C-alpha positions as CSV (number, residue, x, y, z in Angstrom):
1,M,17.1,19.6,3.4
2,N,18.2,18.5,6.3
3,I,15.8,16.7,8.6
4,L,16.1,15.5,12.2
5,V,13.3,13.0,13.3
6,L,13.0,12.4,16.9
7,N,11.3,8.7,17.7
8,G,10.1,8.8,21.0
9,S,8.8,5.0,20.6
10,P,10.4,2.3,22.7
11,R,9.2,-0.1,20.1
12,P,11.7,-0.8,17.7
13,G,9.3,-2.1,15.1
14,G,5.8,-0.5,16.1
15,N,3.4,1.8,14.2
16,T,5.4,5.0,14.9
17,R,8.6,3.5,13.7
18,R,7.1,2.4,10.5
19,R,5.6,5.5,9.7
20,I,8.5,7.2,10.1
21,E,9.8,5.2,7.8
22,A,7.5,5.7,4.9
23,F,8.3,9.8,5.6
24,Q,11.9,9.0,5.3
25,T,11.7,7.0,2.5
26,G,9.3,10.0,0.6
27,A,12.0,12.9,2.2
28,A,15.5,11.1,0.7
29,S,13.7,9.8,-2.5
30,A,13.2,14.0,-2.7
31,G,16.4,14.3,-2.1
32,H,16.6,15.3,1.5
33,H,19.2,14.1,4.4
34,V,17.0,12.5,7.6
35,D,18.4,11.4,10.5
36,V,16.2,9.8,12.9
37,I,17.3,9.2,16.6
38,D,15.5,6.9,18.1
39,V,15.4,8.4,21.6
40,C,14.4,5.4,23.6
41,R,17.4,3.6,22.7
42,R,19.6,6.8,24.4
43,K,20.9,7.7,27.8
44,I,19.1,11.4,27.9
45,A,18.5,12.5,31.2
46,G,15.2,15.3,32.4
47,C,16.0,19.1,32.3
48,L,18.0,19.9,35.9
49,A,16.5,23.2,35.7
50,C,19.7,24.4,37.5
51,E,19.8,27.5,34.3
52,Y,23.8,26.5,33.5
53,C,23.0,26.8,30.1
54,H,21.5,30.5,30.4
55,T,24.1,31.5,32.2
56,K,27.6,30.2,32.6
57,G,27.0,27.5,29.7
58,N,26.2,30.3,27.3
59,G,23.7,27.9,25.7
60,A,25.6,24.5,26.3
61,C,23.8,21.8,28.8
62,V,25.7,21.0,32.1
63,Q,24.8,17.1,31.3
64,K,27.0,15.3,29.1
65,D,24.7,12.4,27.6
66,D,23.6,11.3,24.4
67,M,21.6,14.4,24.1
68,Q,25.2,15.9,22.9
69,K,24.7,14.2,19.0
70,I,21.1,15.7,18.9
71,Y,22.4,19.4,19.9
72,D,24.5,18.7,17.1
73,L,22.3,18.0,14.9
74,L,20.1,20.4,15.6
75,K,22.9,22.6,14.0
76,E,22.3,21.6,10.8
77,A,18.6,20.5,10.8
78,E,16.1,22.7,8.6
79,M,13.3,21.0,9.4
80,L,12.4,18.7,12.9
81,V,10.0,16.0,12.8
82,I,8.8,14.7,16.5
83,A,7.3,11.5,16.1
84,S,6.0,9.7,18.8
85,P,2.9,7.2,20.3
86,I,0.3,8.8,22.3
87,Y,1.0,7.5,26.1
88,Y,-1.7,8.8,28.4
89,H,-2.9,12.1,26.6
90,G,0.9,12.9,25.8
91,I,4.4,12.2,23.9
92,T,6.3,9.5,25.6
93,G,8.4,10.2,28.7
94,Q,11.5,9.9,27.2
95,L,10.6,12.2,24.2
96,K,9.5,15.0,26.9
97,C,12.9,14.7,28.3
98,V,14.7,15.5,25.2
99,L,12.2,18.2,24.2
100,D,12.8,19.4,28.0
101,R,16.4,19.7,27.1
102,F,15.2,22.6,24.0
103,Y,15.9,24.6,26.5
104,S,19.4,25.0,26.3
105,A,19.5,24.7,22.3
106,A,17.4,27.5,22.3
107,Y,19.3,30.0,23.6
108,P,20.2,32.5,22.9
109,A,18.7,31.8,20.2
110,K,16.7,29.0,18.2
111,P,18.8,26.7,15.9
112,P,19.9,29.3,12.8
113,K,19.0,27.1,10.4
114,L,15.8,25.4,11.8
115,K,12.9,26.4,10.1
116,K,10.1,24.0,9.5
117,A,8.1,21.5,12.0
118,A,6.1,18.4,11.6
119,M,4.4,16.0,13.8
120,I,3.9,12.0,13.5
121,L,1.6,11.0,15.8
122,S,0.0,7.1,16.8
123,S,-2.7,6.4,19.2
124,G,-5.3,3.7,20.0
125,D,-8.2,6.5,19.9
126,A,-8.8,9.5,18.0
127,N,-9.1,11.6,20.7
128,M,-5.9,11.7,22.3
129,Y,-3.8,14.2,20.7
130,D,-4.7,17.5,22.8
131,G,-1.5,17.2,25.0
132,A,0.8,16.7,22.2
133,L,-0.4,19.4,20.2
134,F,-0.7,21.8,22.8
135,S,3.2,21.2,23.2
136,F,3.8,21.5,19.3
137,R,2.4,24.5,18.8
138,G,3.5,26.6,21.8
139,D,7.1,25.3,22.2
140,F,8.3,24.8,18.2
141,L,5.4,27.0,16.2
142,D,5.0,30.0,18.6
143,F,8.0,30.1,20.9
144,L,10.6,28.7,18.1
145,G,8.7,30.3,15.1
146,L,8.7,27.1,12.8
147,E,6.9,26.3,10.0
148,N,4.2,24.3,10.5
149,M,4.3,21.6,8.0
150,G,1.5,19.4,9.3
151,V,0.4,16.9,11.6
152,F,0.1,13.5,10.8
153,T,-1.9,11.2,12.9
154,A,-3.7,7.3,13.0
155,H,-5.7,5.9,15.3
156,G,-6.3,2.0,16.1
157,A,-6.2,0.0,13.0
158,E,-5.3,3.1,10.5
159,N,-2.2,2.8,12.3
160,G,-0.7,0.3,10.0
161,S,-2.8,1.0,6.8
162,P,-1.5,1.8,3.3
163,E,-3.1,4.8,3.1
164,K,-2.0,6.6,5.9
165,L,1.9,5.1,5.2
166,R,1.4,6.6,1.4
167,E,0.4,9.9,3.1
168,L,3.4,10.6,4.7
169,K,5.6,9.0,2.0
170,E,4.1,11.4,-0.1
171,F,4.6,14.2,2.4
172,G,8.5,13.4,2.4
173,E,8.5,13.3,-1.4
174,S,6.2,16.8,-1.6
175,L,8.7,18.8,0.6
176,K,10.7,21.6,-1.0
């Protein structure tokens, strides 16, 4: 299976990245191909709401930036993993720009091979996930009709714990 992970963390060695690496190790050991895009290291602008993609563009965004790489990977992805630290009760702003740009990727239909989605979240407090979960459920599970493969959270000291890293490695290993 082709898996696309969108890493919304600006910290290259932070909790979110370590958790992604645990998942990636497990998924690769089960024979899956995993692409990880560090969206904070890319030049990706927010959606302009210009409607070009839904009119003249026929699904192509008018903006030509690093989002083009993500659009290409989405065409082959069978599973999407959204990974982010929680900032102000939601995913990072950089990742939000990427998700807003899915507006064109989902027109006139969702990416044809994309069937599954999961979320990896890190926070300082256990009660910070509502905003991210609202978007995940509404935008990916309901609107795009993707199968929910799970939401994996860690807060505070749990972030670097062997138990939470093992949970993600085992999740990756279990994918069919």
